[in-house]
Gaussian input, Z-matrix of N, CA and C with variables (Angstrom, degrees):
# hf/3-21g

backbone

0 1
 N
 C     1     B1
 C     2     B2     1     A1
 N     3     B3     2     A2     1     D1
 C     4     B4     3     A3     2     D2
 C     5     B5     4     A4     3     D3
 N     6     B6     5     A5     4     D4
 C     7     B7     6     A6     5     D5
 C     8     B8     7     A7     6     D6
 N     9     B9     8     A8     7     D7
 C    10    B10     9     A9     8     D8
 C    11    B11    10    A10     9     D9
 N    12    B12    11    A11    10    D10
 C    13    B13    12    A12    11    D11
 C    14    B14    13    A13    12    D12
 N    15    B15    14    A14    13    D13
 C    16    B16    15    A15    14    D14
 C    17    B17    16    A16    15    D15
 N    18    B18    17    A17    16    D16
 C    19    B19    18    A18    17    D17
 C    20    B20    19    A19    18    D18
 N    21    B21    20    A20    19    D19
 C    22    B22    21    A21    20    D20
 C    23    B23    22    A22    21    D21
 N    24    B24    23    A23    22    D22
 C    25    B25    24    A24    23    D23
 C    26    B26    25    A25    24    D24
 N    27    B27    26    A26    25    D25
 C    28    B28    27    A27    26    D26
 C    29    B29    28    A28    27    D27
 N    30    B30    29    A29    28    D28
 C    31    B31    30    A30    29    D29
 C    32    B32    31    A31    30    D30
 N    33    B33    32    A32    31    D31
 C    34    B34    33    A33    32    D32
 C    35    B35    34    A34    33    D33
 N    36    B36    35    A35    34    D34
 C    37    B37    36    A36    35    D35
 C    38    B38    37    A37    36    D36
 N    39    B39    38    A38    37    D37
 C    40    B40    39    A39    38    D38
 C    41    B41    40    A40    39    D39
 N    42    B42    41    A41    40    D40
 C    43    B43    42    A42    41    D41
 C    44    B44    43    A43    42    D42
 N    45    B45    44    A44    43    D43
 C    46    B46    45    A45    44    D44
 C    47    B47    46    A46    45    D45
 N    48    B48    47    A47    46    D46
 C    49    B49    48    A48    47    D47
 C    50    B50    49    A49    48    D48
 N    51    B51    50    A50    49    D49
 C    52    B52    51    A51    50    D50
 C    53    B53    52    A52    51    D51
 N    54    B54    53    A53    52    D52
 C    55    B55    54    A54    53    D53
 C    56    B56    55    A55    54    D54
 N    57    B57    56    A56    55    D55
 C    58    B58    57    A57    56    D56
 C    59    B59    58    A58    57    D57
 N    60    B60    59    A59    58    D58
 C    61    B61    60    A60    59    D59
 C    62    B62    61    A61    60    D60
 N    63    B63    62    A62    61    D61
 C    64    B64    63    A63    62    D62
 C    65    B65    64    A64    63    D63
 N    66    B66    65    A65    64    D64
 C    67    B67    66    A66    65    D65
 C    68    B68    67    A67    66    D66
 N    69    B69    68    A68    67    D67
 C    70    B70    69    A69    68    D68
 C    71    B71    70    A70    69    D69
 N    72    B72    71    A71    70    D70
 C    73    B73    72    A72    71    D71
 C    74    B74    73    A73    72    D72
 N    75    B75    74    A74    73    D73
 C    76    B76    75    A75    74    D74
 C    77    B77    76    A76    75    D75
 N    78    B78    77    A77    76    D76
 C    79    B79    78    A78    77    D77
 C    80    B80    79    A79    78    D78
 N    81    B81    80    A80    79    D79
 C    82    B82    81    A81    80    D80
 C    83    B83    82    A82    81    D81
 N    84    B84    83    A83    82    D82
 C    85    B85    84    A84    83    D83
 C    86    B86    85    A85    84    D84
 N    87    B87    86    A86    85    D85
 C    88    B88    87    A87    86    D86
 C    89    B89    88    A88    87    D87
 N    90    B90    89    A89    88    D88
 C    91    B91    90    A90    89    D89
 C    92    B92    91    A91    90    D90
 N    93    B93    92    A92    91    D91
 C    94    B94    93    A93    92    D92
 C    95    B95    94    A94    93    D93
 N    96    B96    95    A95    94    D94
 C    97    B97    96    A96    95    D95
 C    98    B98    97    A97    96    D96
 N    99    B99    98    A98    97    D97
 C   100   B100    99    A99    98    D98
 C   101   B101   100   A100    99    D99
 N   102   B102   101   A101   100   D100
 C   103   B103   102   A102   101   D101
 C   104   B104   103   A103   102   D102
 N   105   B105   104   A104   103   D103
 C   106   B106   105   A105   104   D104
 C   107   B107   106   A106   105   D105
 N   108   B108   107   A107   106   D106
 C   109   B109   108   A108   107   D107
 C   110   B110   109   A109   108   D108
 N   111   B111   110   A110   109   D109
 C   112   B112   111   A111   110   D110
 C   113   B113   112   A112   111   D111
 N   114   B114   113   A113   112   D112
 C   115   B115   114   A114   113   D113
 C   116   B116   115   A115   114   D114
 N   117   B117   116   A116   115   D115
 C   118   B118   117   A117   116   D116
 C   119   B119   118   A118   117   D117
 N   120   B120   119   A119   118   D118
 C   121   B121   120   A120   119   D119
 C   122   B122   121   A121   120   D120
 N   123   B123   122   A122   121   D121
 C   124   B124   123   A123   122   D122
 C   125   B125   124   A124   123   D123
 N   126   B126   125   A125   124   D124
 C   127   B127   126   A126   125   D125
 C   128   B128   127   A127   126   D126
 N   129   B129   128   A128   127   D127
 C   130   B130   129   A129   128   D128
 C   131   B131   130   A130   129   D129
 N   132   B132   131   A131   130   D130
 C   133   B133   132   A132   131   D131
 C   134   B134   133   A133   132   D132
 N   135   B135   134   A134   133   D133
 C   136   B136   135   A135   134   D134
 C   137   B137   136   A136   135   D135
 N   138   B138   137   A137   136   D136
 C   139   B139   138   A138   137   D137
 C   140   B140   139   A139   138   D138
 N   141   B141   140   A140   139   D139
 C   142   B142   141   A141   140   D140
 C   143   B143   142   A142   141   D141
 N   144   B144   143   A143   142   D142
 C   145   B145   144   A144   143   D143
 C   146   B146   145   A145   144   D144
 N   147   B147   146   A146   145   D145
 C   148   B148   147   A147   146   D146
 C   149   B149   148   A148   147   D147
 N   150   B150   149   A149   148   D148
 C   151   B151   150   A150   149   D149
 C   152   B152   151   A151   150   D150
 N   153   B153   152   A152   151   D151
 C   154   B154   153   A153   152   D152
 C   155   B155   154   A154   153   D153
 N   156   B156   155   A155   154   D154
 C   157   B157   156   A156   155   D155
 C   158   B158   157   A157   156   D156
 N   159   B159   158   A158   157   D157
 C   160   B160   159   A159   158   D158
 C   161   B161   160   A160   159   D159
 N   162   B162   161   A161   160   D160
 C   163   B163   162   A162   161   D161
 C   164   B164   163   A163   162   D162
 N   165   B165   164   A164   163   D163
 C   166   B166   165   A165   164   D164
 C   167   B167   166   A166   165   D165
 N   168   B168   167   A167   166   D166
 C   169   B169   168   A168   167   D167
 C   170   B170   169   A169   168   D168
 N   171   B171   170   A170   169   D169
 C   172   B172   171   A171   170   D170
 C   173   B173   172   A172   171   D171
 N   174   B174   173   A173   172   D172
 C   175   B175   174   A174   173   D173
 C   176   B176   175   A175   174   D174
 N   177   B177   176   A176   175   D175
 C   178   B178   177   A177   176   D176
 C   179   B179   178   A178   177   D177
 N   180   B180   179   A179   178   D178
 C   181   B181   180   A180   179   D179
 C   182   B182   181   A181   180   D180
 N   183   B183   182   A182   181   D181
 C   184   B184   183   A183   182   D182
 C   185   B185   184   A184   183   D183
 N   186   B186   185   A185   184   D184
 C   187   B187   186   A186   185   D185
 C   188   B188   187   A187   186   D186
 N   189   B189   188   A188   187   D187
 C   190   B190   189   A189   188   D188
 C   191   B191   190   A190   189   D189
 N   192   B192   191   A191   190   D190
 C   193   B193   192   A192   191   D191
 C   194   B194   193   A193   192   D192
 N   195   B195   194   A194   193   D193
 C   196   B196   195   A195   194   D194
 C   197   B197   196   A196   195   D195
 N   198   B198   197   A197   196   D196
 C   199   B199   198   A198   197   D197
 C   200   B200   199   A199   198   D198
 N   201   B201   200   A200   199   D199
 C   202   B202   201   A201   200   D200
 C   203   B203   202   A202   201   D201
 N   204   B204   203   A203   202   D202
 C   205   B205   204   A204   203   D203
 C   206   B206   205   A205   204   D204
 N   207   B207   206   A206   205   D205
 C   208   B208   207   A207   206   D206
 C   209   B209   208   A208   207   D207
 N   210   B210   209   A209   208   D208
 C   211   B211   210   A210   209   D209
 C   212   B212   211   A211   210   D210
 N   213   B213   212   A212   211   D211
 C   214   B214   213   A213   212   D212
 C   215   B215   214   A214   213   D213
 N   216   B216   215   A215   214   D214
 C   217   B217   216   A216   215   D215
 C   218   B218   217   A217   216   D216
 N   219   B219   218   A218   217   D217
 C   220   B220   219   A219   218   D218
 C   221   B221   220   A220   219   D219
 N   222   B222   221   A221   220   D220
 C   223   B223   222   A222   221   D221
 C   224   B224   223   A223   222   D222
 N   225   B225   224   A224   223   D223
 C   226   B226   225   A225   224   D224
 C   227   B227   226   A226   225   D225
 N   228   B228   227   A227   226   D226
 C   229   B229   228   A228   227   D227
 C   230   B230   229   A229   228   D228
 N   231   B231   230   A230   229   D229
 C   232   B232   231   A231   230   D230
 C   233   B233   232   A232   231   D231
 N   234   B234   233   A233   232   D232
 C   235   B235   234   A234   233   D233
 C   236   B236   235   A235   234   D234
 N   237   B237   236   A236   235   D235
 C   238   B238   237   A237   236   D236
 C   239   B239   238   A238   237   D237
 N   240   B240   239   A239   238   D238
 C   241   B241   240   A240   239   D239
 C   242   B242   241   A241   240   D240
 N   243   B243   242   A242   241   D241
 C   244   B244   243   A243   242   D242
 C   245   B245   244   A244   243   D243
 N   246   B246   245   A245   244   D244
 C   247   B247   246   A246   245   D245
 C   248   B248   247   A247   246   D246
 N   249   B249   248   A248   247   D247
 C   250   B250   249   A249   248   D248
 C   251   B251   250   A250   249   D249
 N   252   B252   251   A251   250   D250
 C   253   B253   252   A252   251   D251
 C   254   B254   253   A253   252   D252
 N   255   B255   254   A254   253   D253
 C   256   B256   255   A255   254   D254
 C   257   B257   256   A256   255   D255
 N   258   B258   257   A257   256   D256
 C   259   B259   258   A258   257   D257
 C   260   B260   259   A259   258   D258
 N   261   B261   260   A260   259   D259
 C   262   B262   261   A261   260   D260
 C   263   B263   262   A262   261   D261
 N   264   B264   263   A263   262   D262
 C   265   B265   264   A264   263   D263
 C   266   B266   265   A265   264   D264
 N   267   B267   266   A266   265   D265
 C   268   B268   267   A267   266   D266
 C   269   B269   268   A268   267   D267
 N   270   B270   269   A269   268   D268
 C   271   B271   270   A270   269   D269
 C   272   B272   271   A271   270   D270
 N   273   B273   272   A272   271   D271
 C   274   B274   273   A273   272   D272
 C   275   B275   274   A274   273   D273
 N   276   B276   275   A275   274   D274
 C   277   B277   276   A276   275   D275
 C   278   B278   277   A277   276   D276
 N   279   B279   278   A278   277   D277
 C   280   B280   279   A279   278   D278
 C   281   B281   280   A280   279   D279
 N   282   B282   281   A281   280   D280
 C   283   B283   282   A282   281   D281
 C   284   B284   283   A283   282   D282

   B1=1.4635
   B2=1.7114
   B3=1.2162
   B4=1.4925
   B5=1.5277
   B6=1.3932
   B7=1.4287
   B8=1.5889
   B9=1.3767
   B10=1.5136
   B11=1.6360
   B12=1.2630
   B13=1.4288
   B14=1.5269
   B15=1.3932
   B16=1.3823
   B17=1.5196
   B18=1.4424
   B19=1.4014
   B20=1.3859
   B21=1.2270
   B22=1.4528
   B23=1.6317
   B24=1.2442
   B25=1.3899
   B26=1.4469
   B27=1.3433
   B28=1.5073
   B29=1.4128
   B30=1.2646
   B31=1.5482
   B32=1.5242
   B33=1.2937
   B34=1.4492
   B35=1.5971
   B36=1.3905
   B37=1.4397
   B38=1.5149
   B39=1.3411
   B40=1.5006
   B41=1.4996
   B42=1.3519
   B43=1.4397
   B44=1.6194
   B45=1.2324
   B46=1.4506
   B47=1.5667
   B48=1.3839
   B49=1.3549
   B50=1.5562
   B51=1.2573
   B52=1.3839
   B53=1.5510
   B54=1.3222
   B55=1.4576
   B56=1.5234
   B57=1.2026
   B58=1.5036
   B59=1.5012
   B60=1.2859
   B61=1.3615
   B62=1.5116
   B63=1.3033
   B64=1.5263
   B65=1.5499
   B66=1.3742
   B67=1.5363
   B68=1.4753
   B69=1.3183
   B70=1.4150
   B71=1.5337
   B72=1.2643
   B73=1.4223
   B74=1.4863
   B75=1.3591
   B76=1.5537
   B77=1.4887
   B78=1.3922
   B79=1.4365
   B80=1.5825
   B81=1.2831
   B82=1.4866
   B83=1.5643
   B84=1.2903
   B85=1.4005
   B86=1.5165
   B87=1.3998
   B88=1.3978
   B89=1.4819
   B90=1.3227
   B91=1.4635
   B92=1.4927
   B93=1.2942
   B94=1.5292
   B95=1.5203
   B96=1.3099
   B97=1.4198
   B98=1.4475
   B99=1.3016
   B100=1.3443
   B101=1.4807
   B102=1.2191
   B103=1.5305
   B104=1.6181
   B105=1.2692
   B106=1.3715
   B107=1.5424
   B108=1.2854
   B109=1.3547
   B110=1.6349
   B111=1.2493
   B112=1.5315
   B113=1.5402
   B114=1.1783
   B115=1.4555
   B116=1.4340
   B117=1.4069
   B118=1.4675
   B119=1.5097
   B120=1.2854
   B121=1.3677
   B122=1.5826
   B123=1.2544
   B124=1.5123
   B125=1.4760
   B126=1.2275
   B127=1.4973
   B128=1.3943
   B129=1.3267
   B130=1.5109
   B131=1.6164
   B132=1.3496
   B133=1.4602
   B134=1.5279
   B135=1.3572
   B136=1.3993
   B137=1.3937
   B138=1.4391
   B139=1.3525
   B140=1.6385
   B141=1.3669
   B142=1.4452
   B143=1.4361
   B144=1.2749
   B145=1.4290
   B146=1.4412
   B147=1.4210
   B148=1.3961
   B149=1.5279
   B150=1.2975
   B151=1.4272
   B152=1.4776
   B153=1.2005
   B154=1.5178
   B155=1.4586
   B156=1.3624
   B157=1.5219
   B158=1.5811
   B159=1.3224
   B160=1.4221
   B161=1.5568
   B162=1.3029
   B163=1.4954
   B164=1.4031
   B165=1.4288
   B166=1.4462
   B167=1.6016
   B168=1.3059
   B169=1.4289
   B170=1.5574
   B171=1.4694
   B172=1.4212
   B173=1.5074
   B174=1.2823
   B175=1.3702
   B176=1.5306
   B177=1.3659
   B178=1.4783
   B179=1.4581
   B180=1.4132
   B181=1.4699
   B182=1.5378
   B183=1.4492
   B184=1.4833
   B185=1.5419
   B186=1.3500
   B187=1.4665
   B188=1.4869
   B189=1.3217
   B190=1.4572
   B191=1.6304
   B192=1.3413
   B193=1.5458
   B194=1.5795
   B195=1.3165
   B196=1.5026
   B197=1.5663
   B198=1.3335
   B199=1.4173
   B200=1.6854
   B201=1.3152
   B202=1.4453
   B203=1.5408
   B204=1.3012
   B205=1.3901
   B206=1.5718
   B207=1.2562
   B208=1.4935
   B209=1.4736
   B210=1.3652
   B211=1.4513
   B212=1.5714
   B213=1.3223
   B214=1.5413
   B215=1.4551
   B216=1.3691
   B217=1.2936
   B218=1.6769
   B219=1.2859
   B220=1.4839
   B221=1.6211
   B222=1.4136
   B223=1.5806
   B224=1.5651
   B225=1.3079
   B226=1.5443
   B227=1.5109
   B228=1.2136
   B229=1.3848
   B230=1.4523
   B231=1.2743
   B232=1.4910
   B233=1.5535
   B234=1.3053
   B235=1.4526
   B236=1.4317
   B237=1.3401
   B238=1.4991
   B239=1.5614
   B240=1.3412
   B241=1.4628
   B242=1.4938
   B243=1.4699
   B244=1.3203
   B245=1.5794
   B246=1.3893
   B247=1.4818
   B248=1.5376
   B249=1.3662
   B250=1.4418
   B251=1.5503
   B252=1.3690
   B253=1.5199
   B254=1.4512
   B255=1.2985
   B256=1.4173
   B257=1.6056
   B258=1.4007
   B259=1.4486
   B260=1.4927
   B261=1.3450
   B262=1.4598
   B263=1.5142
   B264=1.4310
   B265=1.4955
   B266=1.5996
   B267=1.3148
   B268=1.4828
   B269=1.5668
   B270=1.3408
   B271=1.4624
   B272=1.4734
   B273=1.2916
   B274=1.6268
   B275=1.4088
   B276=1.2836
   B277=1.5454
   B278=1.5011
   B279=1.1711
   B280=1.3763
   B281=1.6483
   B282=1.2473
   B283=1.5467
   B284=1.5354
   A1=101.59
   A2=114.53
   A3=118.73
   A4=108.11
   A5=112.28
   A6=123.50
   A7=108.39
   A8=112.67
   A9=120.14
   A10=109.05
   A11=111.55
   A12=112.80
   A13=111.26
   A14=118.08
   A15=120.23
   A16=114.92
   A17=111.88
   A18=123.20
   A19=109.88
   A20=124.70
   A21=129.13
   A22=110.54
   A23=118.46
   A24=120.38
   A25=113.23
   A26=114.07
   A27=118.17
   A28=116.09
   A29=118.75
   A30=125.18
   A31=113.29
   A32=114.80
   A33=120.76
   A34=109.11
   A35=113.39
   A36=120.78
   A37=111.47
   A38=113.95
   A39=127.44
   A40=105.72
   A41=112.32
   A42=121.16
   A43=109.12
   A44=111.24
   A45=127.87
   A46=109.25
   A47=112.03
   A48=119.13
   A49=112.33
   A50=124.85
   A51=132.40
   A52=104.09
   A53=121.95
   A54=125.73
   A55=106.22
   A56=123.11
   A57=123.86
   A58=110.40
   A59=119.97
   A60=121.41
   A61=115.09
   A62=115.11
   A63=123.00
   A64=113.86
   A65=110.31
   A66=113.52
   A67=106.24
   A68=127.45
   A69=129.32
   A70=109.86
   A71=117.79
   A72=119.15
   A73=119.11
   A74=115.61
   A75=125.52
   A76=110.52
   A77=115.37
   A78=116.86
   A79=112.21
   A80=113.37
   A81=120.09
   A82=108.13
   A83=115.87
   A84=115.94
   A85=118.03
   A86=116.82
   A87=120.85
   A88=110.71
   A89=120.68
   A90=125.93
   A91=109.83
   A92=119.55
   A93=125.97
   A94=105.86
   A95=126.10
   A96=115.20
   A97=115.57
   A98=115.35
   A99=120.52
   A100=119.63
   A101=113.91
   A102=116.87
   A103=107.61
   A104=115.76
   A105=117.69
   A106=120.98
   A107=113.29
   A108=115.43
   A109=111.08
   A110=113.21
   A111=117.82
   A112=107.02
   A113=114.97
   A114=127.15
   A115=109.68
   A116=128.11
   A117=119.96
   A118=118.53
   A119=119.15
   A120=122.05
   A121=115.08
   A122=115.04
   A123=118.06
   A124=111.40
   A125=123.04
   A126=124.35
   A127=105.11
   A128=117.12
   A129=123.39
   A130=108.13
   A131=108.61
   A132=113.57
   A133=111.46
   A134=107.98
   A135=113.15
   A136=123.87
   A137=119.35
   A138=119.35
   A139=109.03
   A140=110.02
   A141=114.09
   A142=110.26
   A143=123.92
   A144=124.81
   A145=112.00
   A146=119.66
   A147=113.04
   A148=114.16
   A149=115.85
   A150=121.72
   A151=116.27
   A152=128.69
   A153=123.46
   A154=105.21
   A155=110.18
   A156=111.78
   A157=105.10
   A158=116.55
   A159=120.75
   A160=102.19
   A161=121.35
   A162=118.13
   A163=116.50
   A164=116.10
   A165=117.40
   A166=110.98
   A167=120.74
   A168=125.73
   A169=107.32
   A170=112.67
   A171=111.78
   A172=113.76
   A173=127.07
   A174=120.01
   A175=118.48
   A176=107.82
   A177=111.82
   A178=122.68
   A179=106.60
   A180=118.34
   A181=115.63
   A182=114.51
   A183=119.26
   A184=102.51
   A185=118.73
   A186=117.32
   A187=110.19
   A188=118.23
   A189=121.77
   A190=111.40
   A191=106.68
   A192=118.72
   A193=105.44
   A194=120.67
   A195=123.70
   A196=108.15
   A197=124.89
   A198=125.03
   A199=106.68
   A200=112.16
   A201=116.62
   A202=105.36
   A203=126.02
   A204=124.49
   A205=111.42
   A206=118.37
   A207=127.53
   A208=106.33
   A209=119.10
   A210=121.27
   A211=111.32
   A212=116.38
   A213=125.49
   A214=112.80
   A215=120.31
   A216=127.18
   A217=106.76
   A218=112.98
   A219=120.82
   A220=109.60
   A221=111.90
   A222=110.75
   A223=106.95
   A224=120.41
   A225=114.54
   A226=108.46
   A227=126.59
   A228=128.16
   A229=114.62
   A230=118.42
   A231=124.69
   A232=110.80
   A233=118.60
   A234=119.92
   A235=113.40
   A236=116.05
   A237=119.92
   A238=109.77
   A239=114.96
   A240=113.16
   A241=119.90
   A242=114.74
   A243=121.52
   A244=108.13
   A245=116.85
   A246=120.86
   A247=107.89
   A248=117.73
   A249=118.75
   A250=118.06
   A251=109.74
   A252=116.61
   A253=111.01
   A254=122.77
   A255=124.63
   A256=107.57
   A257=118.96
   A258=120.79
   A259=105.28
   A260=122.92
   A261=120.54
   A262=113.37
   A263=110.54
   A264=116.70
   A265=110.37
   A266=114.02
   A267=120.02
   A268=103.34
   A269=119.82
   A270=117.13
   A271=110.88
   A272=115.29
   A273=112.89
   A274=112.09
   A275=121.29
   A276=127.98
   A277=111.46
   A278=121.85
   A279=129.94
   A280=112.32
   A281=114.44
   A282=118.41
   A283=106.07
   D1=130.86
   D2=176.80
   D3=-76.18
   D4=168.54
   D5=-178.42
   D6=-64.19
   D7=-40.82
   D8=176.68
   D9=-57.07
   D10=-48.22
   D11=-172.75
   D12=-72.03
   D13=-29.17
   D14=174.25
   D15=-66.01
   D16=-39.38
   D17=178.14
   D18=-65.79
   D19=-39.35
   D20=177.01
   D21=-70.49
   D22=-38.02
   D23=176.92
   D24=-65.21
   D25=-43.60
   D26=174.37
   D27=-64.67
   D28=-43.63
   D29=171.85
   D30=-54.10
   D31=-42.86
   D32=179.25
   D33=-65.79
   D34=-45.21
   D35=174.03
   D36=-50.97
   D37=-50.71
   D38=-177.52
   D39=-50.32
   D40=-52.88
   D41=-168.99
   D42=-61.35
   D43=-43.34
   D44=178.86
   D45=-54.48
   D46=-60.03
   D47=179.62
   D48=-63.47
   D49=-35.82
   D50=-179.98
   D51=-61.35
   D52=-42.32
   D53=-178.25
   D54=-69.06
   D55=-37.64
   D56=176.59
   D57=-69.83
   D58=-38.16
   D59=175.20
   D60=-64.78
   D61=-40.08
   D62=168.45
   D63=-52.03
   D64=-49.11
   D65=-177.88
   D66=-67.49
   D67=-46.01
   D68=179.93
   D69=-56.26
   D70=-41.42
   D71=177.42
   D72=-71.45
   D73=-27.86
   D74=168.85
   D75=-68.44
   D76=-40.15
   D77=178.42
   D78=-70.29
   D79=-39.05
   D80=178.72
   D81=-62.53
   D82=-41.22
   D83=-179.88
   D84=-73.09
   D85=-26.72
   D86=168.04
   D87=-68.25
   D88=-46.25
   D89=-179.07
   D90=-63.93
   D91=-34.77
   D92=-174.00
   D93=-73.73
   D94=-16.01
   D95=-178.15
   D96=-74.93
   D97=130.88
   D98=-168.33
   D99=91.29
   D100=-14.39
   D101=-175.40
   D102=-76.26
   D103=147.62
   D104=-178.41
   D105=70.47
   D106=22.81
   D107=-176.60
   D108=-72.89
   D109=146.26
   D110=-173.88
   D111=-103.36
   D112=159.23
   D113=175.56
   D114=-78.95
   D115=163.83
   D116=179.98
   D117=-59.57
   D118=-24.49
   D119=176.41
   D120=-80.06
   D121=-2.17
   D122=175.83
   D123=94.50
   D124=-4.65
   D125=-179.80
   D126=-93.25
   D127=141.88
   D128=174.82
   D129=-69.52
   D130=142.61
   D131=177.55
   D132=-61.75
   D133=141.33
   D134=-177.38
   D135=76.50
   D136=2.85
   D137=-177.28
   D138=-78.30
   D139=139.05
   D140=-178.17
   D141=90.64
   D142=-9.24
   D143=-179.61
   D144=-104.11
   D145=135.91
   D146=-178.92
   D147=-88.08
   D148=-23.74
   D149=172.16
   D150=-96.97
   D151=139.26
   D152=178.03
   D153=-129.12
   D154=139.48
   D155=178.01
   D156=-93.07
   D157=179.65
   D158=-170.08
   D159=-73.16
   D160=-26.27
   D161=178.00
   D162=-72.78
   D163=-19.70
   D164=-179.81
   D165=-92.06
   D166=0.34
   D167=179.99
   D168=-76.54
   D169=137.28
   D170=163.98
   D171=-77.02
   D172=175.47
   D173=172.54
   D174=-62.92
   D175=-37.19
   D176=172.20
   D177=-54.28
   D178=-47.34
   D179=174.26
   D180=-61.04
   D181=-36.06
   D182=-175.87
   D183=-73.24
   D184=-40.97
   D185=-177.17
   D186=-61.92
   D187=-35.87
   D188=178.69
   D189=-61.60
   D190=-45.76
   D191=-170.85
   D192=-70.42
   D193=-50.07
   D194=-162.32
   D195=-110.94
   D196=-22.53
   D197=175.51
   D198=97.45
   D199=149.40
   D200=-171.10
   D201=-67.47
   D202=-41.99
   D203=-170.39
   D204=-59.82
   D205=-31.12
   D206=-172.87
   D207=-81.05
   D208=-20.30
   D209=-165.45
   D210=-111.73
   D211=-21.68
   D212=-171.04
   D213=-96.12
   D214=123.92
   D215=-177.09
   D216=-76.17
   D217=123.14
   D218=-177.17
   D219=-62.13
   D220=-30.24
   D221=-170.84
   D222=-93.33
   D223=-36.12
   D224=-173.33
   D225=-120.25
   D226=-15.87
   D227=179.03
   D228=90.96
   D229=2.51
   D230=174.89
   D231=-50.53
   D232=135.73
   D233=172.25
   D234=-109.68
   D235=124.59
   D236=-176.92
   D237=-91.09
   D238=167.75
   D239=170.31
   D240=-102.18
   D241=10.51
   D242=170.99
   D243=-159.32
   D244=154.34
   D245=178.17
   D246=-58.30
   D247=-41.24
   D248=176.25
   D249=-51.58
   D250=-43.44
   D251=178.90
   D252=-69.42
   D253=-38.42
   D254=179.96
   D255=-65.50
   D256=-39.02
   D257=-176.90
   D258=-67.17
   D259=-35.89
   D260=179.75
   D261=-72.41
   D262=-32.71
   D263=178.19
   D264=-66.03
   D265=-37.36
   D266=-175.13
   D267=-65.18
   D268=-38.87
   D269=-177.67
   D270=-61.89
   D271=-27.90
   D272=-178.76
   D273=-73.61
   D274=-14.16
   D275=171.92
   D276=-77.55
   D277=-29.49
   D278=-175.01
   D279=-76.09
   D280=-28.17
   D281=-173.82
   D282=-86.53

């Protein structure tokens, strides 16, 4: 393999990896929407509390706790804060 061939192979690999990074960045941006929302008084929900209910979780925290597959609607992409919420949402698609 010549140096020119090696350089082209590496540049091709770099382009492929950059496309993957771009897709990951887009997915993170979608998942990040709504994360870190504050309550009206400016404090983050659940701050100072050791236990958090599902209602107090941000979408980002819920995704970490339950996983993206359990919380993302395959039909419309809505992200729930709990698997139970996604189950109820999925019933709305069937009617």
